[in-house]
C-alpha positions in Angstrom: 5.1 -0.4 -23.7 7.1 1.7 -21.3 8.8 -0.1 -18.6 7.7 -0.4 -15.0 10.4 0.0 -12.3 9.9 -1.6 -9.0 11.4 -1.3 -5.5 10.2 -4.3 -3.8 11.0 -5.1 0.0 8.0 -7.6 0.8 6.3 -10.5 -0.7 3.3 -8.4 -1.6 5.1 -6.1 -3.9 6.7 -9.1 -5.5 3.4 -10.8 -5.9 2.1 -7.7 -7.9 5.3 -7.8 -10.1 4.5 -11.3 -10.9 1.0 -10.3 -11.7 2.1 -7.6 -14.1 4.4 -10.1 -15.9 1.3 -12.4 -16.7 -0.2 -9.5 -19.0 -0.8 -10.8 -22.5 1.3 -7.8 -24.0 4.3 -8.6 -21.9 7.3 -10.1 -23.8 9.2 -13.3 -22.6 11.2 -11.1 -20.1 8.7 -8.6 -18.9 9.2 -4.9 -19.3 9.8 -4.6 -15.6 13.1 -3.5 -13.9 13.6 -4.5 -10.3 15.6 -1.6 -8.6 18.0 -3.2 -6.1 19.9 -1.3 -3.3 23.5 -2.3 -4.2 25.7 -4.8 -6.3 25.7 -7.4 -3.4 21.9 -7.8 -3.6 22.1 -7.8 -7.5 24.7 -10.6 -7.4 22.4 -12.6 -5.1 19.5 -12.1 -7.4 21.6 -13.0 -10.5 22.5 -16.3 -8.7 18.7 -16.8 -8.1 18.2 -17.1 -11.8 17.1 -13.4 -12.2 13.7 -14.3 -10.9 10.9 -13.9 -8.4 9.0 -16.8 -7.0 5.9 -17.2 -4.8 5.1 -20.7 -3.7 1.5 -21.5 -3.7 -0.6 -24.2 -1.9 -0.8 -27.8 -3.5 3.0 -27.6 -4.6 2.3 -25.0 -7.2 4.2 -21.8 -7.7 4.5 -18.8 -10.0 7.8 -17.5 -11.2 9.2 -15.0 -13.6 12.5 -13.6 -14.6 12.9 -9.8 -14.4 15.5 -7.4 -15.4 17.4 -5.7 -12.6 19.6 -2.7 -11.8 21.3 -0.7 -9.0 21.7 2.6 -10.8 19.5 5.0 -12.6 19.0 4.2 -16.4 20.6 6.1 -19.0 20.2 6.5 -22.8 23.2 6.0 -25.2 24.1 9.5 -24.9 24.6 9.5 -21.2 21.4 11.4 -20.4 19.0 10.1 -17.8 16.2 7.9 -19.1 12.5 8.9 -18.1 11.0 6.4 -15.7 7.3 6.6 -16.6 6.1 4.1 -14.0 7.6 3.3 -10.5 6.1 0.9 -8.1 7.5 1.3 -4.4 6.8 -1.6 -2.3 9.2 -0.3 0.6 7.9 0.0 4.1 10.7 2.2 5.5 10.1 5.9 4.8 14.0 6.7 5.0 14.5 3.9 2.3 11.8 5.4 0.1 13.4 8.8 0.6 16.8 7.2 -0.3 15.5 5.7 -3.4 13.6 8.8 -4.7 17.0 10.7 -4.2 18.7 8.1 -6.1 16.4 8.2 -9.0 15.5 11.8 -8.9 16.9 12.7 -12.4 14.6 10.1 -14.0 11.4 11.1 -12.4 9.3 13.9 -14.1 5.9 15.5 -13.6 4.3 12.8 -16.0 5.7 9.8 -14.1 3.4 7.6 -12.1 4.7 6.7 -8.7 2.7 4.0 -6.7 3.2 3.8 -3.0 2.1 0.3 -1.7 0.7 0.3 1.8 2.6 3.5 2.8 2.9 4.1 6.7 1.7 7.3 8.3 5.2 8.8 8.3 5.4 8.6 4.5 1.9 9.8 3.9 2.7 12.8 6.2 5.9 13.6 4.2 4.3 13.3 0.8 1.4 15.6 2.0 4.1 18.2 3.2 6.1 17.7 -0.1 9.1 16.8 2.1 10.0 13.5 0.0 10.3 15.7 -2.8 12.4 18.4 -1.5 15.9 18.5 -2.8 17.1 20.1 0.4 15.4 17.8 2.6 18.6 16.0 3.6 19.3 12.3 4.4 17.4 12.3 7.6 13.6 11.8 7.4 11.4 12.2 10.5 8.3 13.9 11.7 10.4 16.4 13.7 12.2 17.7 10.6 11.3 21.3 9.9 9.2 22.3 7.0 10.2 24.9 4.4 8.3 28.2 4.6 7.6 27.4 1.0 7.6 23.8 0.4 7.1 24.0 -3.2 10.6 25.6 -3.6 13.4 23.0 -4.7 10.9 20.3 -5.4 11.4 17.5 -7.8 8.9 17.8 -10.7 6.0 16.6 -8.8 4.9 13.3 -10.3 1.4 11.7 -10.1 1.4 9.8 -6.8 -0.9 6.9 -6.4 -1.4 4.7 -3.3 -2.2 1.0 -3.3 -3.8 -0.5 -0.4 -4.2 -4.1 0.6 -5.7 -5.8 3.7 -3.7 -6.7 6.6 -5.0 -10.2 6.8 -4.0 -10.8 3.1 -0.6 -9.4 3.9 -0.3 -11.8 6.9 -0.8 -14.8 4.5 2.6 -14.2 2.6 5.8 -15.4 4.2 9.5 -14.7 3.1 11.5 -18.0 2.7 14.6 -16.5 1.4 15.5 -13.4 -0.9 13.3 -13.4 -3.9 11.2 -16.3 -2.8 8.0 -16.3 -0.6 5.2 -18.6 0.1 1.3 -18.2 0.3 -0.6 -19.9 3.0 -3.4 -22.4 2.1 -5.9 -19.9 3.7 -5.7 -18.1 0.4 -7.8 -20.7 -1.3 -11.5 -20.2 -2.0 -12.2 -23.7 -3.1 -10.1 -26.5 -4.4 -7.3 -25.1 -6.7 -8.9 -21.7 -7.2 -7.1 -18.9 -5.8 -8.6 -15.9 -4.1 -7.2 -12.7 -5.9 -5.2 -10.3 -3.8 -7.5 -7.3 -3.1 -5.7 -4.1 -4.4 -7.3 -0.7 -3.9 -6.1 2.2 -5.7 -6.4 5.9 -5.1 -4.6 9.1 -6.5 -3.0 11.1 -3.6 -5.2 14.0 -2.5 -7.4 13.7 -5.4 -11.1 12.7 -5.1 -12.0 11.5 -8.5 -15.9 11.3 -8.8 -15.8 9.1 -12.0 -14.1 6.0 -10.8 -14.1 4.3 -14.3 -12.6 7.3 -16.0 -9.1 6.4 -15.1 -9.4 3.1 -16.5 -11.1 4.1 -19.8 -7.8 5.5 -21.0 -6.1 3.8 -24.0 -2.6 4.7 -22.6 -1.1 1.2 -22.0 2.0 2.9 -20.4 0.1 4.0 -17.3 0.9 1.7 -14.5 -2.5 2.1 -12.9 -4.0 1.0 -16.2 -1.7 -2.0 -16.4 -2.9 -2.9 -12.8 -6.4 -2.8 -13.7 -5.8 -4.9 -16.7 -4.2 -7.8 -14.5 -7.8 -8.2 -13.2 -9.6 -8.5 -16.5 -7.1 -9.9 -19.2 -5.7 -12.8 -17.4 -7.1 -16.4 -16.5 -7.3 -16.8 -12.7 -6.0 -13.2 -11.9 -3.6 -12.7 -9.2 -4.9 -9.3 -8.0 -8.4 -7.8 -8.0 -7.8 -4.1 -8.7 -10.5 -1.5 -7.6 -10.4 2.3 -7.6 -11.4 4.3 -4.7 -11.3 8.0 -3.7 -8.5 9.5 -1.6 -11.3 10.3 1.1 -12.2 6.8 1.2 -8.6 5.6 1.6 -8.2 8.1 4.6 -11.4 7.0 6.2 -10.3 3.4 5.9 -6.9 4.0 7.3 -8.0 6.2 10.2 -10.7 3.6 11.1 -7.9 0.9 11.1 -5.7 3.3 13.2 -8.2 3.9 15.9 -9.2 0.3 16.4 -5.6 -0.8 16.6 -4.7 2.0 18.9 -7.5 0.9 21.2 -7.6 -2.9 21.0 -4.0 -3.7 20.4 -2.5 -1.3 22.6 -4.7 -2.0 25.5 -4.4 -5.9 24.9 -0.7 -5.7 25.0 -0.6 -3.6 28.0 -2.9 -6.0 30.1 -1.2 -9.3 28.5 -4.2 -10.3 26.6 -3.7 -12.7 23.8 -7.3 -12.5 22.6 -9.7 -9.5 22.4 -12.3 -11.2 24.4 -10.0 -11.1 27.3 -10.4 -7.4 27.5 -14.0 -8.0 29.0 -12.3 -8.9 32.1 -10.4 -5.6 32.5 -12.1 -3.4 35.1 -13.5 -0.2 33.5 -12.4 -1.2 30.1 -15.5 0.5 28.4 -14.8 3.7 30.2 -11.2 3.7 29.0 -12.3 3.0 25.6 -14.8 6.1 25.6 -12.0 8.3 26.9 -9.5 7.4 24.4 -12.1 7.6 21.6 -13.5 11.0 22.6 -9.9 12.4 22.6 -8.9 10.7 19.3 -11.9 12.2 17.5 -11.2 15.8 18.7 -7.7 15.2 17.4 -8.3 13.9 14.0 -11.2 16.5 13.3 -8.3 19.2 13.5 -5.9 17.1 11.9 -8.3 16.3 8.8 -10.7 19.2 8.7 -11.1 18.9 4.8 -12.0 15.1 5.3 -14.8 15.8 7.6 -16.5 18.3 5.4 -17.4 15.2 3.4 -20.7 13.5 4.6 -19.2 10.0 4.3 -16.5 10.8 6.7 -18.9 11.7 9.5 -21.0 8.5 8.7 -18.2 6.1 9.0 -15.8 8.1 11.4 -17.9 8.8 14.6 -17.5 7.7 18.0 -20.6 5.6 18.3 -19.9 3.6 15.2 -16.3 3.0 16.1 -17.2 2.1 19.7 -19.6 -0.5 18.4 -16.9 -1.9 16.0 -14.4 -2.2 18.8 -16.7 -4.0 21.0 -17.8 -6.5 18.1 -14.1 -7.4 18.0 -14.0 -7.7 21.7 -17.1 -10.1 21.7 -15.3 -12.1 18.8 -12.5 -14.5 18.6 -9.8 -12.2 17.3 -6.3 -12.6 18.7 -3.2 -10.6 18.7 -0.3 -11.7 16.5 3.4 -11.4 17.8 4.3 -9.0 14.9 1.4 -6.5 15.4 3.1 -4.8 18.4 6.8 -6.1 18.7 8.4 -2.8 19.4 7.5 0.8 20.6 7.6 2.0 17.0 4.4 0.0 16.3 2.2 1.7 18.9 -0.5 3.4 17.0 -1.2 6.0 19.6 1.9 7.9 18.8 0.1 9.4 16.0 -2.7 10.9 17.9 0.2 12.2 20.2 2.0 13.8 17.3 -1.3 15.3 15.7 -2.3 16.5 19.2 0.9 18.4 19.7 0.8 19.7 16.1 -2.7 21.1 16.5 -2.5 21.9 20.2 -5.1 19.4 21.2 -5.2 17.5 24.5 -3.8 14.0 24.0 -3.4 12.9 27.6 -5.0 9.4 27.4 -3.2 8.5 24.3 0.1 9.6 25.8 -0.5 7.8 28.9 -1.3 4.6 27.0 1.7 5.0 24.8 4.0 5.9 27.7 3.0 2.8 29.7 3.0 0.4 26.7 6.4 1.6 25.7 7.7 1.1 29.3 6.3 -2.7 29.3 8.1 -3.4 25.9 11.3 -2.0 27.1 11.1 -4.0 30.3 10.4 -7.3 28.3 13.2 -6.5 26.1 15.5 -5.9 29.0 14.3 -9.1 30.6 15.3 -11.1 27.6 18.8 -9.5 27.4 19.3 -10.4 31.1 18.2 -14.2 30.4 20.5 -14.4 27.5 23.6 -13.7 29.5 
């Protein structure tokens, strides 16, 4: 079987590597290579017995040794080896771009690249072909200009897949030290039975009508097929893999973005630790309506193809999202400290970006972003003064 090359930076991606290592066809040392950033990290990895470990509840753990490298693989004649499968569990867009530049010579049109929980910046750059542009340069930002012909000077465009996990599941993993993580007890169903990690896969910009077709392939080298097999060929599977369309993925991400930009942003602005405290905010309902109305005008311009699909109009509409938001307000949900610990995490910035790009009004989202950014800056400056 062809190797899988993995760039991991978080416990979820390491957990998926361990799931792949448990496949019956894997040798003692799995055909999976961890791509590390530099020799310092490689030395640390070798001192850790060349293995990844996830500690489970009840003093259990899963661990496996993996090969590792810091440079592109080459054949004996010095030519670059073909990387058929690459898993990218990196959240930083600049780091993803750096790694793709580094391994550019090994990636071909028949390569499979899986982006695990990519942020909106990464999705935007993939959509514009900017991540594959040789002349893009080292700086990656949404303000970078696009080529008039984005297909010019491109890396042989590989098959790009997106892997999506749930926030509440990601929150259960905690990094203990490099190459070692722990999983909270909340991940248990009953007794010693682990609840598999839900992993939803879709092919970038492709809406495949027959979801089972991709998995009927006998090509064992396909990373997507291997991930599907982890759900059906191992006892007590670590991950539960399902296939969705790109439209379904976008709907889910946009719904999450809209809810976060309303609930988390407003909660932080008014100093609420629980969503239900928002019921005490005067004119909260009117504020939500104003923000939602503006957001839907923006996303309908930003994603016109999506809203030509009936399911998008069914799930992404003001009435439904308003109802979902107030269900959360009337529930017992709370804000975690890491959901909004700096101004880069303010979800409203995306509606500002799309509003500017498509010349749509973004007044309410800008106001919320501006006030919240100021509050975060004030808080950081206060901590600096207290530490002196």
